C-alpha positions in Angstrom: 6.8 -19.8 56.9 6.9 -16.1 56.8 10.0 -16.2 55.0 8.6 -18.4 52.5 5.6 -16.1 51.8 7.9 -13.2 51.7 10.3 -14.8 48.9 7.0 -16.1 46.8 5.6 -12.5 46.9 8.9 -11.2 46.0 9.4 -13.7 43.0 6.0 -12.7 41.8 6.5 -9.3 41.9 9.6 -9.6 39.8 7.7 -11.8 37.3 5.2 -9.1 36.9 7.7 -6.5 36.3 9.5 -8.9 33.6 6.0 -9.2 31.9 5.3 -5.7 32.1 8.6 -5.0 30.5 8.2 -7.3 27.4 5.3 -8.3 25.3 4.3 -9.7 22.0 1.0 -9.5 20.2 -0.5 -11.7 17.6 -2.8 -9.8 15.2 -4.3 -9.9 11.7 -6.9 -9.1 9.0 -9.5 -11.4 7.0 -11.1 -9.8 4.4 -13.5 -11.7 1.9 -16.2 -10.9 -0.4 -18.1 -11.4 -3.6 -17.4 -9.5 -6.4 -18.9 -8.7 -10.0 -16.9 -7.0 -13.0 -18.3 -6.0 -16.3 -16.5 -5.9 -19.7 -13.9 -8.8 -19.0 -12.0 -9.9 -21.9 -12.6 -13.6 -22.7 -10.8 -16.3 -24.8 -12.5 -15.1 -27.7 -11.3 -11.6 -27.3 -14.7 -10.6 -26.7 -16.7 -8.7 -23.6 -18.5 -10.5 -21.0 -18.8 -10.3 -17.2 -17.7 -12.2 -14.2 -18.9 -13.1 -10.6 -15.8 -14.2 -8.3 -14.8 -14.6 -5.0 -12.7 -11.9 -3.9 -10.0 -11.3 -1.2 -8.3 -8.7 0.4 -10.0 -5.5 -1.1 -10.8 -3.2 2.1 -7.4 -4.7 3.4 -5.0 -7.2 2.4 -5.4 -10.5 4.7 -2.8 -10.9 6.7 -1.3 -12.2 10.3 1.5 -10.9 12.3 3.3 -10.6 15.3 4.5 -7.5 16.8 6.6 -7.3 20.2 8.5 -4.7 22.2 10.9 -4.9 25.0 11.4 -2.0 27.8 15.0 -1.5 27.6 14.7 1.5 30.2 15.3 5.1 30.0 12.5 5.4 27.1 14.4 3.1 25.0 12.7 -0.2 23.5 13.5 -2.9 21.3 10.8 -3.5 18.8 9.7 -6.0 16.0 7.1 -6.9 13.5 6.9 -9.9 11.2 3.8 -10.0 9.1 2.5 -12.5 6.7 0.1 -11.9 3.8 -2.0 -14.5 2.5 -5.3 -15.4 0.1 -8.3 -16.2 2.1 -9.9 -17.9 -0.7 -7.4 -20.7 -1.1 -5.1 -20.4 1.7 -1.7 -19.4 -0.4 1.0 -17.1 0.8 1.0 -13.5 -0.9 4.2 -11.5 -1.9 5.6 -14.0 -4.2 5.2 -16.6 -1.5 7.1 -15.2 1.1 6.7 -16.4 4.8 6.8 -12.7 6.1 6.5 -10.9 2.9 4.4 -7.9 4.1 7.0 -6.9 6.9 10.2 -8.1 8.6 11.8 -5.7 10.9 13.5 -5.4 14.0 15.2 -2.1 16.0 15.0 0.2 18.4 12.5 3.1 19.4 13.6 6.2 21.8 10.4 8.0 23.0 11.9 11.6 22.7 13.7 10.9 19.1 12.1 8.2 17.1 13.0 4.3 16.0 15.7 3.2 13.8 14.8 -0.6 12.1 16.0 -2.8 9.8 14.5 -5.5 7.4 11.9 -5.4 4.8 9.7 -2.5 5.6 7.3 0.1 3.7 8.5 3.1 1.8 7.5 6.6 3.0 5.0 6.8 -0.3 2.9 4.2 1.4 3.4 5.3 4.9 2.4 9.1 4.6 0.6 9.2 1.3 -0.9 6.2 0.9 -2.4 5.5 4.2 -3.5 9.2 5.1 -4.5 10.9 1.7 -5.7 8.5 -0.8 -9.4 7.0 -1.2 -7.7 3.6 -0.7 -6.5 4.6 2.9 -9.4 6.3 4.1 -12.2 4.2 2.8 -13.3 0.5 2.4 -12.7 1.1 -1.2 -9.1 0.0 -0.1 -6.8 -1.9 -2.9 -9.6 -1.2 -5.5 -9.0 2.7 -5.3 -5.0 2.6 -5.7 -3.8 3.4 -9.1 -2.4 1.4 -11.7 -0.7 -1.6 -10.0 0.7 0.8 -7.5 3.5 2.1 -9.8 3.2 5.3 -7.5 3.8 3.2 -4.5 1.0 4.0 -2.2 -0.1 0.8 -1.3 2.6 -1.9 -1.2 5.9 -0.6 -1.7 8.1 -2.7 0.3 11.7 -2.2 0.5 14.0 -5.1 1.2 17.2 -4.7 3.2 16.0 -1.5 4.3 17.2 0.7 7.2 14.7 3.0 8.1 14.6 6.0 10.5 11.1 7.4 11.9 10.8 10.5 14.1 8.5 10.8 16.8 6.1 13.3 16.5 7.6 17.1 17.0 4.6 19.4 17.8 2.8 17.8 14.9 5.8 17.4 12.8 7.3 14.1 11.9 9.8 12.9 9.4 11.7 10.0 8.2 14.3 8.5 5.4 14.8 4.9 4.4 17.5 3.3 2.1 17.0 -0.3 1.0 20.6 -2.2 -0.1 20.4 -4.1 -3.3 22.7 -7.0 -2.0 23.5 -7.4 -5.4 26.0 -6.1 -8.0 24.4 -6.9 -11.4 21.4 -7.3 -13.2 20.7 -9.6 -16.4 18.3 -6.8 -18.0 21.4 -3.9 -18.1 23.2 -3.5 -21.3 26.5 -5.4 -21.8 29.3 -4.8 -19.4 26.7 -2.6 -17.0 26.3 -3.1 -13.5 23.1 -2.2 -11.8 21.4 -3.0 -8.7 17.7 -2.7 -7.2 19.0 -0.4 -4.3 16.2 2.1 -3.1 15.8 5.1 -1.0 12.7 7.1 0.2 12.0 10.0 2.4 8.7 11.3 4.0 7.1 14.1 6.2 4.0 15.0 7.6 2.6 18.1 9.4 -0.8 17.6 11.5 -2.4 20.8 13.5 -5.7 20.3 14.7 -8.0 19.1 12.0 -5.7 19.7 8.9 -2.8 17.8 7.9 -0.5 18.0 5.1 2.3 15.3 3.9 4.8 14.5 1.0 6.9 11.8 0.3 9.6 10.7 -2.3 10.5 7.1 -3.5 13.2 6.1 -6.0 14.1 2.7 -6.9 16.6 1.5 -9.4 16.1 -1.5 -11.4 12.4 -2.2 -9.7 12.5 -5.5 -11.8 15.6 -6.9 -9.9 13.9 -6.9 -6.6 12.3 -10.1 -5.3 9.3 -9.9 -5.6 9.7 -7.3 -8.3 8.0 -4.0 -8.2 5.1 -3.9 -10.9 5.7 -1.4 -13.7 2.6 -2.2 -15.8 0.2 0.5 -16.7 -3.0 -0.3 -18.4 -1.9 -3.9 -19.0 1.0 -2.6 -21.0 4.4 -4.0 -19.4 6.9 -0.9 -19.8 10.3 -1.7 -21.0 12.6 -3.1 -18.8 13.4 -0.4 -16.3 16.7 1.4 -15.0 14.6 3.8 -12.6 11.2 4.2 -10.8 11.0 7.7 -9.1 7.8 8.7 -7.6 6.6 12.0 -5.6 3.6 12.9 -4.4 1.8 15.7 -2.0 -1.5 15.0 -0.1 -3.6 17.0 2.3 -6.6 16.1 4.7 -9.2 18.3 6.5 -11.5 16.8 9.3 -14.8 18.4 10.1 -17.2 17.0 12.5 -17.9 13.5 11.0 -16.5 14.4 7.7 -13.1 13.8 6.1 -11.8 15.6 3.2 -9.0 14.8 1.2 -6.6 15.8 -1.9 -3.6 13.8 -3.4 -1.3 14.3 -6.3 1.3 11.8 -7.4 4.0 12.1 -9.9 5.6 8.8 -11.2 8.7 8.7 -13.7 9.6 5.4 -15.7 12.8 5.3 -17.0 13.8 2.3 -19.3 17.3 1.0 -19.8 17.1 2.3 -23.4 14.3 4.3 -25.1 11.9 6.9 -24.1 10.6 7.7 -20.6 7.1 7.6 -19.3 5.7 10.1 -17.1 2.3 9.1 -14.7 0.6 11.6 -13.2 -2.6 10.7 -10.8 -4.8 13.5 -9.1 -7.2 12.5 -6.5 -9.8 14.1 -4.3 -12.5 12.1 -1.9 -14.6 12.4 1.2 -15.9 10.5 3.6 -19.1 11.0 5.9 -19.8 9.3 9.3 -23.6 9.2 9.8 -23.5 7.3 12.9 -20.4 5.9 14.9 -21.1 2.3 13.1 -22.2 3.6 9.4 -19.9 5.6 7.2 -20.0 6.4 3.6 -17.0 7.3 1.1 -16.6 8.9 -2.5 -13.5 9.5 -4.5 -12.4 10.2 -8.0 -8.9 10.0 -9.8 -7.7 11.4 -13.3 -4.6 9.8 -14.3 -2.8 10.5 -17.3 0.4 9.5 -19.1 2.7 11.5 -21.0 6.4 11.1 -22.7 6.3 7.5 -24.8 2.6 7.1 -23.6 -0.5 9.2 -24.2 -3.5 7.9 -22.3 -5.9 9.1 -19.7 -8.4 7.5 -17.2 -11.2 8.4 -15.0 -12.1 6.4 -12.1 -14.7 6.8 -9.3 -15.2 4.7 -6.1 -18.1 4.9 -3.8 -18.4 2.9 -0.7 -20.6 2.2 2.3 -19.2 0.5 5.6 -21.1 -0.9 8.6 -19.4 -1.8 11.7 -21.2 -5.0 13.4 -18.6 -4.6 16.2 -15.2 -3.0 17.1 -13.7 -5.7 15.0 -16.3 -6.8 12.4 -17.5 -4.9 9.7 -19.3 -5.5 6.5 -19.4 -3.4 3.5 -20.6 -2.8 -0.1 -18.4 -0.5 -2.8 -18.5 0.3 -6.6 -15.8 1.3 -8.8 -16.1 2.6 -12.2 -13.3 3.3 -15.0 -12.9 4.7 -18.2 -9.9 4.8 -20.6 -8.9 7.2 -23.7 -6.0 7.4 -25.8 -3.2 4.9 -26.8 -0.1 3.3 -25.2 2.6 1.9 -26.9 3.3 -1.9 -26.5 6.9 -2.4 -27.8 6.8 -0.2 -31.2 3.2 -0.9 -31.8 0.5 1.8 -30.7 -2.6 0.2 -29.0 -5.8 1.5 -27.5 -5.8 2.5 -23.9 -7.9 -0.1 -21.9 -8.9 -0.4 -18.5 -6.1 -0.9 -16.0 -5.2 -3.0 -13.0 -5.7 -1.5 -9.6 -3.6 -2.2 -6.4 -5.5 -5.5 -6.3 -5.6 -6.0 -9.8 -9.4 -6.1 -9.7 -9.8 -4.3 -12.9 -9.1 -7.1 -15.7 -8.1 -6.6 -19.4 -11.5 -5.3 -21.2 -13.0 -6.8 -24.0 -12.5 -5.4 -27.6 -13.7 -2.2 -28.2 -14.5 -1.7 -24.5 -12.8 1.3 -22.8 -14.8 1.1 -19.5 -15.9 -1.4 -16.6 -17.6 -1.6 -13.2 -16.7 -3.5 -10.4 -19.0 -4.2 -7.5 -18.3 -5.9 -4.0 -20.1 -7.0 -1.0 -17.5 -8.0 1.7 -16.8 -9.0 5.3 -13.7 -8.0 7.3 -12.6 -9.4 10.7 -9.9 -7.8 12.6 -8.3 -9.8 15.7 
């Protein structure tokens, strides 16, 4: 009997150790609400307003699995599988991919960093978008990101990527990523030319006390060849089939008591297969203040402009108020305003600059003669 009890205790102990060494976590976010948008272009090219159900503004709705296995000596195996979806109709995001948000596996060493393989975020998203933008710091979220994410701040996911991310060395982190195209040609290239949608990205960040500073660079060859393709639309004008998209940015943040302040600059060059390039610059500043542990307000301003073959300007203001009902559930309200001026070239025709799409495409094409738009939202977000 004593031997049987001892054997049972040993087996239970081994099972407990095995359980501690390996874990898989189910997690997710559901973000839903009601939107109001002014000056929306209707079927007769006039200007109207729109009330609608809206999904994934503060954060894109998602569910995922993440896991780790302790291999000993500070080495762990890790993986993430993450699916994006629309809570309004249940459809999959990211072109319908099962794990279109993230899908990677790799190793992490406690005193060096991680090496991962799969569909992963660029450092423009990891460093700049998550830490130094209004979208990353407040519930303005996807409404506050720049035109269709051409500067890669919110949804720059690179296929077939190998990525290294260092651990924190006295406040300093760095990393690099390379995405294989897995193709040798692209239909949009000139006759006899070969091209691929390969990509690479680098990023670094330094944090000391309340201050942090980061920079990132992302370069994507033939962004239209990726699956799903990267957006190259600015203010509802599709750019010429691109040979290259290059984006660089620098951001800073300072935390003082309940207040957080940030500033960000991004510079994006859109280079077509033929013709003139378009340079897009975005300058952003904002702040957030926590009145209580549950109640916080945020305010951000972005000035954007194009140069080169396009000459247009945009001003955008985002204001938000967020109240946490619990650690996992919050309700919020936000208002975004955008105006446009100047002209853009659509094929060979000069057109008036209109309101541009944000990262979530909430800003719709404005009606005839309208160059400003207001978007209002009341939403609820639950994390699990």
